[in-house]
C-alpha positions, 0 to 999 in steps of 0.5 A: 515549498520545498519536497523535504518536509511533504517527505517528512510527513510521508515517512511518519503517517507510513511508520504510525501506519505500519505499526498500528498493523500489528495491534491487532495481532494479540491474543485473547484479554484475560486469557491463560494459558496452562500449557506450553501445547495451549499455548501454541494452539493460541499462537496457530489460531493467530496466523489467519491473522499474522498472515494478512498482516505481513501482507498488508505489511508488505503493501504499504511497503511498496507505496512508501517505495513508489511513493519514494520513487515518484518524488525522487522526480520532484523539483518543489510543491505547490498546493495542487500536489500537496493536497494530492498526498494529504489524499494518498495519506488518507487512504494508506490511514484507512489501510490497518482498518480495513487490515481488520476488518480481512484478517478477522473474515477473510472467508466473506467476501465484503471485507474482501471487497473494503481492503480491495477500494482501500488498496486501489483508493491508493493507486488512484492517489498515486496515479493523480500525482503523477498526472499532475506532475506530469501537467506541472512540469515547472515542480519535477526535473527535468529527468521524468521525461514521457517515457520515466512518466509510462512506467512509473504509471504502468508500474502502478495501473498493473497492480490495480487491475490485479486487486480488480481481479480480486475483487471480482473473484470474491464473488465466486470465491473468497478463499481464492481471492483473498489469495489472489491479494499475494500476486501485489507481492509477486509483481512488486518483488518482480526486477524492472525500470524502475529500480533503476532511477536516473540521477536528477539535479538538487 
């Protein structure tokens, strides 16, 4: 099976998930505002939801880039890798739900934990795909060397550690745990070798 079909599916799923995130940004139904001051007040009340939307949108973007980077090394797809990709997409499609739960309850622990578990499941499914490719070299290009496998594994694992730390922190201070999720973005925007994948034979 060629990888182009699964790449198209992944792109479509990510597009839908990222679009669904914005549906949570809405004013109360039936609300009538008679002044600009009232409009500003309502918009300011959406600040928390907008912050969570921005976080999840960029997080989804980093997972999409990560998947694209991994499949840069893939030459062809078999049923095993296909099912692992479907597992990955299952957890991607759950992110709008966990984001919606979190955006309305950032001061509570359980929404923070649910959101974190969702991110961990996405990371775990990414690691499973990487491990599968490492054990099935016939599916990948020769440029997927042990060095690159270790590099990609590190780029997936470190954010997962940040998420685990945030979940643990939520037991003591949910507000601080929520803030810790923003470290994911800081980490992903740090320069690194993953930004310069080697050329592969098409």
